[in-house]
C-alpha positions as CSV (number, residue, x, y, z in Angstrom):
1,X,10.9,29.4,31.6
2,X,12.2,29.4,28.1
3,X,10.0,30.6,25.3
4,X,9.4,28.3,22.3
5,X,11.7,30.5,20.2
6,X,14.5,30.3,22.8
7,X,14.1,26.5,23.0
8,X,14.3,26.2,19.2
9,X,17.5,28.3,19.2
10,X,19.0,26.2,22.0
11,X,18.1,22.9,20.2
12,X,19.5,24.2,16.8
13,X,22.7,25.1,18.5
14,X,23.0,21.7,20.1
15,X,22.3,20.0,16.7
16,X,24.7,22.2,14.8
17,X,27.5,21.3,17.2
18,X,26.7,17.6,17.5
19,X,25.9,16.7,13.9
20,X,29.0,18.4,12.4
21,X,30.8,15.3,10.9
22,X,27.6,13.5,9.9
23,X,26.1,16.4,8.0
24,X,29.2,17.1,5.7
25,X,29.5,20.6,7.3
26,X,25.9,21.6,6.5
27,X,24.2,23.5,9.4
28,X,21.2,25.6,10.1
29,X,23.6,28.6,9.4
30,X,23.9,27.4,5.8
31,X,20.0,27.1,5.8
32,X,20.3,23.3,5.5
33,X,17.8,22.5,8.2
34,X,15.6,24.0,10.9
35,X,13.7,23.0,14.0
36,X,10.1,23.5,15.1
37,X,8.9,23.1,18.7
38,X,5.4,21.5,19.0
39,X,3.3,20.7,22.1
40,X,4.1,16.9,22.1
41,X,7.6,17.0,20.5
42,X,9.8,18.7,18.0
43,X,10.3,18.6,14.2
44,X,13.7,18.4,12.5
45,X,13.1,20.1,9.1
46,X,15.6,19.3,6.4
47,X,15.7,21.5,3.3
48,X,16.0,19.2,0.3
49,X,17.9,18.4,-1.8
50,X,20.6,18.0,0.8
51,X,24.2,16.9,0.9
52,X,23.4,14.4,3.7
53,X,21.3,11.2,3.8
54,X,18.0,11.3,5.8
55,X,17.9,7.8,7.3
56,X,17.6,5.9,10.6
57,X,21.2,6.7,11.5
58,X,20.6,10.4,11.2
59,X,17.3,10.0,13.2
60,X,19.0,8.1,16.0
61,X,21.9,10.6,16.1
62,X,19.5,13.5,16.5
63,X,17.7,11.5,19.2
64,X,20.9,11.1,21.2
65,X,21.9,14.7,20.9
66,X,18.4,16.1,21.7
67,X,17.6,13.7,24.5
68,X,20.7,14.7,26.4
69,X,20.2,18.4,25.6
70,X,16.6,18.5,26.7
71,X,16.9,16.3,29.9
72,X,15.4,16.8,32.5
73,X,12.9,19.2,31.1
74,X,11.7,16.7,28.5
75,X,12.0,12.9,28.0
76,X,12.2,12.0,24.3
77,X,10.3,8.8,23.5
78,X,12.6,6.3,21.7
79,X,11.4,5.2,18.3
80,X,12.5,1.9,16.6
81,X,13.0,3.7,13.2
82,X,12.8,7.2,11.7
83,X,9.4,8.9,12.3
84,X,8.5,11.0,9.2
85,X,5.8,13.5,9.3
86,X,4.2,15.2,6.2
87,X,3.9,19.0,6.5
88,X,1.0,21.2,5.3
89,X,2.8,23.1,2.5
90,X,3.1,23.1,-1.2
91,X,6.9,23.8,-1.2
92,X,8.5,20.4,-2.1
93,X,11.8,21.4,-0.4
94,X,10.2,21.4,3.1
95,X,7.2,19.1,2.8
96,X,8.5,16.6,5.3
97,X,10.1,16.5,8.7
98,X,11.5,14.1,11.3
99,X,9.3,14.1,14.3
100,X,10.7,13.4,17.9
101,X,7.8,12.9,20.4
102,X,8.5,13.7,24.0
103,X,6.8,13.8,27.4
104,X,7.2,16.7,29.8
105,X,9.7,16.2,32.6
106,X,11.2,12.9,33.6
107,X,9.9,9.7,35.2
108,X,9.5,10.2,39.0
109,X,9.2,7.5,41.6
110,X,6.2,7.1,43.9
111,X,7.1,7.0,47.7
112,X,4.4,5.2,49.7
113,X,4.4,5.1,53.5
114,X,1.6,2.5,53.8
115,X,1.1,0.2,50.8
116,X,-2.2,-1.4,52.0
117,X,-4.0,1.9,52.6
118,X,-2.5,3.4,49.4
119,X,-3.8,0.5,47.4
120,X,-7.3,0.8,48.9
121,X,-7.5,4.6,48.3
122,X,-7.4,4.4,44.5
123,X,-10.2,4.4,41.9
124,X,-11.4,1.0,40.8
125,X,-9.2,-0.7,38.2
126,X,-6.5,2.0,38.4
127,X,-2.9,1.0,39.4
128,X,-0.4,3.9,39.8
129,X,3.0,3.0,38.4
130,X,4.9,6.4,38.7
131,X,4.0,10.0,39.1
132,X,2.1,10.9,35.9
133,X,1.8,7.2,34.9
134,X,-1.2,5.0,35.8
135,X,-2.4,1.7,34.5
136,X,-6.1,1.0,33.7
137,X,-6.5,-2.7,34.4
138,X,-9.5,-2.8,32.0
139,X,-7.0,-2.2,29.1
140,X,-4.6,-4.9,30.2
141,X,-4.3,-8.3,28.5
142,X,-1.3,-9.8,30.2
143,X,1.8,-8.4,32.0
144,X,5.4,-9.5,32.2
145,X,8.2,-8.5,34.6
146,X,11.7,-9.5,33.7
147,X,15.0,-8.8,35.4
148,X,18.1,-10.5,36.7
149,X,18.4,-11.9,40.3
150,X,18.3,-9.1,42.9
151,X,17.0,-6.4,40.5
152,X,13.7,-5.9,42.4
153,X,11.3,-8.2,40.6
154,X,9.7,-9.6,43.8
155,X,9.4,-6.1,45.3
156,X,7.6,-4.9,42.2
157,X,5.4,-8.0,42.1
158,X,4.4,-7.4,45.7
159,X,3.4,-3.8,44.9
160,X,1.2,-5.0,42.0
161,X,-0.3,-7.9,44.0
162,X,-1.4,-5.4,46.8
163,X,-3.3,-3.4,44.1
164,X,-4.7,-6.4,42.3
165,X,-6.1,-7.8,45.6
166,X,-8.5,-4.9,45.6
167,X,-9.7,-5.3,42.0
168,X,-9.1,-9.0,40.9
169,X,-9.5,-12.6,42.0
170,X,-6.0,-14.1,42.2
171,X,-4.5,-17.5,41.4
172,X,-0.8,-17.5,42.6
173,X,1.7,-20.0,41.4
174,X,5.1,-19.8,43.2
175,X,7.6,-22.5,42.2
176,X,10.2,-21.0,44.6
177,X,7.8,-20.9,47.6
178,X,9.2,-17.4,48.3
179,X,7.9,-13.8,48.5
180,X,4.5,-14.3,46.7
181,X,3.7,-17.2,49.1
182,X,4.5,-15.1,52.2
183,X,2.4,-12.2,50.8
184,X,-0.5,-14.6,50.0
185,X,-0.3,-16.1,53.6
186,X,-0.6,-12.5,55.1
187,X,-3.6,-11.8,52.8
188,X,-5.4,-15.1,53.1
189,X,-5.0,-16.2,49.4
190,X,-4.2,-19.8,48.4
191,X,-0.9,-20.5,46.6
192,X,0.1,-23.4,44.3
193,X,3.6,-24.3,45.4
194,X,5.9,-27.3,45.4
195,X,5.4,-29.8,48.1
196,X,7.8,-32.2,49.8
197,X,8.1,-35.7,48.3
198,X,6.5,-34.6,45.0
199,X,8.2,-34.5,41.6
200,X,8.4,-31.4,39.5
201,X,6.3,-32.9,36.8
202,X,3.6,-33.6,39.4
203,X,3.7,-30.0,40.5
204,X,3.4,-28.7,36.9
205,X,0.5,-31.1,36.3
206,X,-1.3,-29.5,39.3
207,X,-0.7,-26.1,37.7
208,X,-2.1,-27.4,34.4
209,X,-5.3,-28.5,36.1
210,X,-5.7,-25.0,37.5
211,X,-5.0,-23.4,34.1
212,X,-7.5,-25.8,32.6
213,X,-10.2,-24.6,35.1
214,X,-9.4,-21.0,34.1
215,X,-9.7,-21.9,30.4
216,X,-13.1,-23.5,31.2
217,X,-14.1,-20.2,33.0
218,X,-13.1,-18.2,29.9
219,X,-15.3,-20.5,27.7
220,X,-18.3,-20.0,30.1
221,X,-17.8,-16.3,30.0
222,X,-17.6,-16.3,26.2
223,X,-21.0,-17.9,26.1
224,X,-22.4,-15.2,28.4
225,X,-20.8,-12.4,26.2
226,X,-22.3,-14.0,23.1
227,X,-25.8,-13.3,24.5
228,X,-24.9,-10.1,26.3
229,X,-21.8,-8.3,25.0
230,X,-22.0,-5.6,27.8
231,X,-21.9,-8.1,30.7
232,X,-19.4,-7.1,33.3
233,X,-17.1,-9.8,34.8
234,X,-14.8,-9.6,37.8
235,X,-11.1,-9.7,36.9
236,X,-9.2,-13.0,37.4
237,X,-5.4,-12.7,37.4
238,X,-3.1,-15.8,37.1
239,X,0.2,-14.9,38.7
240,X,3.2,-17.1,37.8
241,X,6.5,-16.3,39.5
242,X,9.7,-17.6,37.9
243,X,8.1,-19.1,34.8
244,X,11.5,-20.3,33.7
245,X,11.6,-22.6,36.7
246,X,8.4,-24.4,35.5
247,X,9.4,-24.9,31.9
248,X,12.8,-26.3,32.4
249,X,13.5,-30.0,33.4
250,X,9.9,-31.2,33.0
251,X,8.4,-34.1,31.1
252,X,7.9,-32.9,27.5
253,X,4.2,-33.9,27.4
254,X,3.4,-31.9,30.6
255,X,5.5,-28.9,29.4
256,X,3.6,-28.9,26.0
257,X,0.3,-28.9,27.9
258,X,1.5,-26.0,30.1
259,X,2.5,-24.0,27.0
260,X,-0.7,-24.8,25.2
261,X,-2.9,-23.7,28.2
262,X,-0.9,-20.5,28.7
263,X,-1.3,-19.7,25.0
264,X,-5.0,-20.2,25.0
265,X,-5.5,-18.1,28.1
266,X,-3.4,-15.3,26.7
267,X,-5.2,-15.3,23.4
268,X,-8.8,-15.6,24.7
269,X,-8.6,-14.0,28.1
270,X,-8.8,-10.3,27.3
271,X,-12.5,-10.0,26.5
272,X,-13.4,-12.2,29.5
273,X,-11.2,-10.3,32.0
274,X,-8.8,-13.2,32.6
275,X,-5.1,-12.0,32.7
276,X,-1.7,-13.5,33.1
277,X,1.0,-11.8,35.3
278,X,4.3,-13.5,34.5
279,X,7.6,-13.0,36.2
280,X,10.9,-14.4,35.0
281,X,14.6,-13.6,34.7
282,X,14.2,-13.8,30.9
283,X,11.4,-14.4,28.4
284,X,13.0,-16.4,25.6
285,X,11.2,-19.1,23.6
286,X,12.0,-21.7,26.3
287,X,10.3,-19.7,29.0
288,X,6.9,-18.9,27.3
289,X,5.5,-19.6,23.9
290,X,5.8,-16.8,21.2
291,X,2.0,-16.5,21.1
292,X,2.0,-15.5,24.8
293,X,4.8,-13.0,24.4
294,X,2.8,-11.3,21.5
295,X,-0.2,-10.9,23.7
296,X,1.6,-9.1,26.5
297,X,0.7,-5.5,26.6
298,X,2.4,-4.3,29.8
299,X,6.1,-5.1,29.6
300,X,8.5,-4.3,32.5
301,X,12.3,-4.9,32.4
302,X,14.1,-4.2,35.7
303,X,17.8,-4.0,36.4
304,X,20.6,-3.9,33.9
305,X,19.4,-2.4,30.6
306,X,21.3,-3.2,27.4
307,X,20.7,-4.8,24.0
308,X,21.2,-8.3,25.4
309,X,18.8,-8.0,28.4
310,X,16.0,-6.2,26.4
311,X,16.1,-8.6,23.4
312,X,13.3,-10.8,24.6
313,X,10.7,-8.3,25.8
314,X,11.7,-5.5,23.4
315,X,13.2,-7.2,20.3
316,X,13.1,-4.1,18.1
317,X,14.6,-1.7,20.7
318,X,18.1,-0.3,20.8
319,X,18.2,1.2,24.4
320,X,21.1,3.5,23.6
321,X,20.3,7.1,24.6
322,X,17.4,6.3,26.9
323,X,18.3,7.9,30.3
324,X,17.6,5.4,33.0
325,X,18.3,6.5,36.6
326,X,20.7,4.4,38.6
327,X,19.4,2.5,41.6
328,X,17.2,-0.5,42.6
329,X,13.9,-1.0,40.8
330,X,14.8,1.0,37.7
331,X,14.4,-0.1,34.1
332,X,12.0,0.2,31.2
333,X,8.2,0.0,30.8
334,X,6.0,-0.2,27.8
335,X,2.2,-0.1,28.0
336,X,0.5,-1.0,24.7
337,X,-3.0,0.4,24.7
338,X,-5.0,3.3,23.3
339,X,-4.2,5.7,26.2
340,X,-0.3,5.7,26.5
341,X,2.4,6.5,24.0
342,X,3.4,3.0,22.8
343,X,7.0,3.9,23.1
344,X,9.3,2.5,25.9
345,X,9.6,4.8,29.0
346,X,12.2,4.9,31.7
347,X,10.8,3.2,34.8
348,X,11.3,3.9,38.5
349,X,9.3,1.3,40.5
350,X,7.5,2.7,43.6
351,X,9.2,2.7,47.0
352,X,6.9,1.5,49.7
353,X,6.7,0.0,53.2
354,X,4.9,-3.2,54.0
355,X,4.4,-5.7,56.7
356,X,7.5,-7.3,58.2
357,X,8.3,-10.8,57.0
358,X,6.9,-10.6,53.4
359,X,9.9,-9.4,51.4
């Protein structure tokens, strides 16, 4: 195992060689900058005044060099802009540094031989996502899974449903009458799905009635919380597969009602333990209202990762430099709560075996 000093030297060498043209020939050998290894990341320490500009371009260039150099020992956490850190010194030349947070190792996939018994074996309200990454459902407002066709969305949804069945009541809406419906049939859970000889607007009206009932439940729970803020409620999760299929080609009045109900549930549901789990190929403004997207605090993008595919769930992210393994069920995840680094992480969805005829 390398010592901190050896790691600093290795990192300095990588930066000296990689930053050459950007730094106008200034290197650590000319005493222009230094590096400092910390427990949760490293600091790039410029000595000012300097002949190079310290800006987002420099920060992202250092990220690209360091992330490749440190992989797979460390995974650097991508920032949207330069992360400045003030240093405890009176010397104005070295009073600031650029901080690059990291996590130890790389994302590792869970391999599960029996999904049902695995789901039952976990602590209440905890959902394992990867090795070293778990989700506390008490901290979740709403979740979104995005990905192009064939990327593994349904596979990931089935994994989450198997865990949610243990900890939450479920309302499942399945416009395609596909994988979630088969899973629900195996598990004895009712599904709202299209029926023969009924129009699409009629189907979405039925969904609106169910969402309206959920909104009434939220209001009842709010009254209970008003009298007793510590009251514990059971989780209720409203699962909507292929949201885009519901919001396109429907009567405008019904669509507006659908959007309005989703917005209210997303905004009011957190304290009352009512959650949305939304699945779609994309999450643009035609798929869900902006107010719903802003309330999502577990964001999962599966499949092809580039600026175009991440623009809806991660509008501020440039995914360049994030090392995403090749394969099915890989992508990005962001968990916005007080326990996880809020940065985007590479994701490898669990591999599992389940009953025949569901997937």
